[in-house]
C-alpha positions in Angstrom: -151.0 -162.2 -115.3 -151.0 -164.7 -117.7 -147.6 -166.8 -118.2 -146.9 -165.8 -121.9 -143.9 -166.6 -124.8 -144.2 -164.6 -127.7 -141.8 -164.9 -130.6 -141.1 -164.3 -134.2 -140.0 -166.6 -137.1 -139.6 -165.7 -140.8 -142.4 -166.4 -143.2 -140.4 -169.2 -144.7 -141.2 -173.6 -144.3 -138.0 -173.7 -143.0 -138.7 -171.5 -139.8 -141.6 -173.5 -139.2 -139.1 -176.5 -136.9 -137.8 -174.3 -135.0 -140.9 -172.4 -134.2 -142.7 -175.7 -132.9 -139.4 -176.5 -130.4 -139.7 -173.3 -128.9 -143.5 -173.5 -128.4 -142.5 -177.2 -126.9 -140.2 -176.3 -125.0 -142.0 -173.4 -123.2 -144.7 -176.1 -122.8 -143.2 -179.0 -121.9 -141.6 -176.4 -118.5 -144.9 -175.6 -117.8 -145.9 -179.4 -118.0 -148.6 -179.2 -120.7 -150.4 -182.0 -121.5 -149.7 -184.0 -124.6 -153.0 -182.9 -126.4 -152.1 -179.6 -125.8 -148.5 -179.7 -127.3 -149.8 -181.8 -130.2 -152.2 -179.0 -130.8 -149.8 -176.3 -130.6 -147.6 -178.0 -132.6 -150.2 -178.7 -135.2 -151.4 -175.1 -135.4 -148.1 -173.9 -135.8 -147.5 -175.6 -138.4 -150.5 -175.6 -140.5 -151.4 -171.6 -140.0 -147.5 -171.2 -141.1 -147.9 -173.1 -144.0 -150.8 -171.6 -145.2 -149.3 -168.5 -144.8 -146.2 -169.2 -146.3 -147.9 -171.3 -149.4 -150.8 -168.3 -150.1 -150.4 -164.9 -147.8 -147.9 -163.1 -150.1 -147.8 -162.2 -153.8 -144.3 -160.3 -153.5 -141.0 -161.4 -152.5 -140.1 -159.1 -149.5 -139.3 -161.0 -146.0 -142.0 -161.0 -143.4 -142.6 -161.8 -140.1 -144.7 -164.0 -138.3 -145.4 -163.2 -134.4 -146.1 -166.3 -132.5 -147.9 -165.8 -128.6 -148.6 -169.0 -126.5 -150.5 -167.7 -123.3 -151.3 -169.8 -120.4 -154.9 -168.2 -119.1 -156.4 -169.9 -115.9 -156.5 -173.7 -117.0 -156.3 -172.8 -120.9 -153.6 -172.5 -123.8 -154.1 -170.0 -126.0 -152.0 -169.6 -129.0 -152.1 -166.9 -131.4 -150.8 -166.6 -135.4 -150.5 -163.0 -136.6 -149.2 -162.7 -140.2 -149.5 -159.5 -142.2 -150.5 -161.9 -145.7 -153.6 -161.5 -147.6 -157.0 -161.3 -145.3 -157.5 -165.1 -144.8 -160.2 -166.3 -142.6 -159.9 -170.1 -141.7 -163.3 -170.5 -140.1 -164.9 -170.2 -143.5 -163.1 -173.0 -145.3 -165.9 -175.5 -145.8 -164.9 -179.2 -143.8 -163.2 -181.6 -146.5 -165.2 -184.2 -147.5 -163.3 -186.9 -145.5 -166.0 -189.6 -147.1 -164.5 -189.5 -150.1 -161.5 -192.3 -151.6 -158.1 -190.7 -150.5 -157.2 -190.7 -154.1 -160.1 -188.2 -155.2 -159.9 -186.1 -152.3 -158.7 -182.3 -153.3 -155.3 -181.0 -151.6 -155.3 -179.0 -148.8 -157.8 -178.0 -145.9 -157.2 -181.2 -143.9 -155.0 -179.5 -141.8 -156.9 -176.6 -141.1 -159.9 -179.0 -140.5 -157.9 -180.3 -137.7 -156.8 -177.5 -136.2 -160.4 -176.7 -135.6 -161.7 -180.2 -134.6 -158.6 -180.4 -132.1 -158.8 -177.1 -130.3 -161.7 -175.9 -127.8 -162.1 -172.7 -129.8 -160.6 -170.9 -132.5 -161.2 -167.0 -133.5 -160.2 -165.1 -136.4 -159.9 -160.9 -136.3 -159.0 -158.9 -138.9 -157.1 -155.9 -137.6 -154.3 -153.2 -138.4 -153.6 -155.0 -141.9 -152.8 -158.6 -140.0 -154.3 -161.6 -139.8 -154.4 -162.5 -135.8 -155.7 -166.7 -136.0 -155.8 -167.4 -132.0 -157.0 -171.4 -130.9 -157.5 -172.2 -127.3 -157.2 -175.7 -126.0 -157.5 -176.9 -122.3 -154.9 -177.5 -120.1 -156.7 -180.0 -117.4 -155.7 -183.3 -118.3 -157.4 -187.1 -118.9 -157.8 -187.0 -115.1 -159.7 -183.9 -114.4 -156.6 -182.0 -112.6 -154.4 -179.1 -114.0 -151.8 -179.5 -115.2 -149.2 -177.7 -113.0 -147.6 -174.4 -114.2 -143.9 -172.9 -114.5 -143.7 -171.1 -111.0 -140.8 -168.7 -112.7 -137.8 -170.4 -110.2 
């Protein structure tokens, strides 16, 4: 059975810090390598930010589901929202060769998440976006990170 944490946040910028703190504590308790913790926080920040900025045209309160799972030696982080359909895998990579003052705003955060993850999936199902980011839990010495044993 997978080791799992699932929680909901309000679709707001203010909720991002608390979501990252919750994810970080859970990952620290499982001795996740720093690269995994960093990616999890970046993915939550970027995916939630995009949802809040572009996902809704109404003033109704929305929630975003965040699920972290350790599956074998891999972290799977899924962010699910009911915003407009948005597949981050369809975004073209930003032109990082342009001088900074000539680059269009946006897309760099999602690009970084795509580059740092081992795999990224998108599914639109039941009127909701499901974005899953996967990252190996194996540290730089090729040993799996020790897991929380529930005690």
